[in-house]
Every structure is written in C-alpha cells, then in structure tokens.
N, C-alpha and C positions, 0 to 999 in steps of 0.2 A: 659634522656634528659638534656640538660643544659638550664638554665634561667638566665636572667641577673636580678639582685636586684638592686635598688636604693641604692648606698653607698657601696656595699659589691662586686661588679663585677659578674661574673660568676659561678654559682653554679651547680654542679652535682648534678641531683636530680632522685632518683628512684622511680617509681610509680608502683602501682598494683591495679587492680579492684577487688574490694570486694563487697559485696551486697548493700552496701551504696554508691557505685560510685568509682571514682578514688580518691586514697591517695597518696600522695606524700611524700617522706621524704629526706631531703639534706644530701648527702653523704658527699662531701667536696668540697671545692673551685676548679674552673676550669671547665673542661668539654667541652674538644675539641676533634674531631676524637673519638667519642664515639662507643664502641662496647659492645653488652650484651650477654651473654649465661646464660641459667639457666641450672644446672646439674639435673641428675636423682632423686637426693633427694630434689629438688625444691629449692636450694641455688642460688641465683643469683651471677655472676661474671661478672665486668666490666673491660675494659681497656681504658684507655683515656689518653689524654695529659693535664698536668696541666700548662696551659699556664699563669694562673694567680699569679703563686708561682715560683717553681724552674726550671720550664721548662722542667719538668720529664715525661717520660712516666710512667703510674703508672697502676696497677692491683690491683683490689680490690675484695674481697669476703665479704658476709655478714655472719659473725659468729653469736655465740650464744649471745655474748654481744654487738655486732654492727659490723661496717664494719672494716674490717682489711685491711691495705693497704701496697703494696710493690712497691719500684721503681726499674723499670727495667734498666731504663737510667736516668741520669739527664745533665742538662746543655747543651745540644743540640739544634738546630733549627730542627722543626719537622714539617711536612707537609702532607697532604692528608689524606685519610682514614686509618683507622685500621681494623683488622680483630682479632677474640678471637675464638679458637677452644678448646673443653674440650675433653679429651681421658682418661678416668679414672681418675686417680690422676694425670696425665701430662696435663698441661696448653700450647698452642700454641698462641703466640702473634705475629702479624704482623704489622708493621709501617714503617714510612719512615723518615729518617734522612737528613737534607740537607747536602751536600757535595759541598760547595762553589756554583757553578751555577747548579750543578747537584744534583741528590738525589739517595740514596741507600734505596731499600727494605730491612729490615732485618726481619729475623725469630726468635724469642727469644723462649725458651722453659724452664718450670718450671718442676723440677722432684717431684716426691712425696716426696723426702726430703727438697724440698723447695729452692734449688738453681737454679739460672737462667743462662742458656748458649745462645749465640747468633751466628748466622750466618748470611751471606750475601746472598739475593736469586737473586738479580740484583743489579748491582752498577754502577755509573758513567753515569746514562743516564738523559737525559733532561727530566723533567716531569713525572718521573716515578712515578707509585703508586697514580695519583689524586683519584683514589678509588681502594679499593680493596676487595676481598671476599674470604674465604677461607672454605674447608669442608674436613672431613675425609670420603673416600670411605670405602666400606664394606670390604677390606682387611687391611685397618688402614693405607693407604697412603695419605698423606697430599697433597691437590690440592689449588692452589691459581690462582686466575683471578685477573689480575690489568690492570690498563691503564697506557701505556707509549706513550711517543711521539717519532716518529720516523722522517725519512727525509720526509714522505709521511704524517705527521699529526699523529693524536692519534690512537693507536691499541690497541686491548685488547690482552694481553700475558695470555698463560695459562702454569704454571709450577707446577711440582710436587717433592716430595721429595723421592730420594731413597738412597740406601744405599752408592751410588756413588756420592750423592750430589744432586743438583736441576737441573731437566731436563726441557726443553722447547721443 
C-alpha cells in the first residue's frame, strides 16, 4: 500500500501479517497504481508508478538483502491501474502511458535474463485502462481485462496474447 507521511510524501509500504499482527516496511518513495504478486517461493514482487521521483514505472522484488528495483520506463505520464503476473522466471507488467489526450495500454515482459521488452496492447483510445487485471490461463496464455471509453461510455475489454499478437 502507499501511505503519505508528513514531510516525505508518498511511501510504498509492504506489510505482512505475523503472529504479532501486521508489520510494515517502507519499500521506497512513491506508490501509485500498485500491483502485488507473491511467487511460489514466498517472494513478493511489486509494480508501481513512482510519482514522487522520476515519474517511472518500477518493478521491485524482495531479495536476500532488501528490495531490488528496476525501472521499466521513465519520464512518461502514467495513468490508471497496473497489473503484474508471474510466470516462472518471466514477469508480465501492464500499465498505461498518456499519449496526448489519449492513452496506450502497454505490456512489458522481463525475461529470466533480466531484460525488459515492451509491446502495445491497445493504443490511442480515450480513457484506456482506468483499471486493469491480468491472469495466465492453464495453457500459459496471458489474458487482460481493462476499462476503455467508447462512444457509448465505459466498456470492459478482454484481450489475450497469441503468437500473432493481441486479440480482442
């Protein structure tokens, strides 16, 4: 979660419930559009927008010596929700970039080697990705549901990733 502390702005905080109740630790400054996943080994992974600093989309995971952070993109204008999906060593991150008066829903993947690649799910739509959610099905296909504005108002869109690209 993100909390605002007097004099230091927003702080991304990770909390876990133990025998003595909830215990939180500050991860880093920022904390907008937060997505959290815990892998099979119990390691937490976080995606968020650092609105207090470089205005970056950041991916973090808890390592043995603390939180390890990577910037997926920097310097953009970001909006709406984000989603994070773990697939073994591969990470899927979804987020929205402002593109003038419109928005682009982006999908970034992190390979086991630690490199990020990015592709457009849907672009140039008014209000794309007010909220999004993503999941892998039993066949390993990534599915995304998000809100986009159409001429008739808000609509939920379902897209899935195939070898040919994104389908709706």
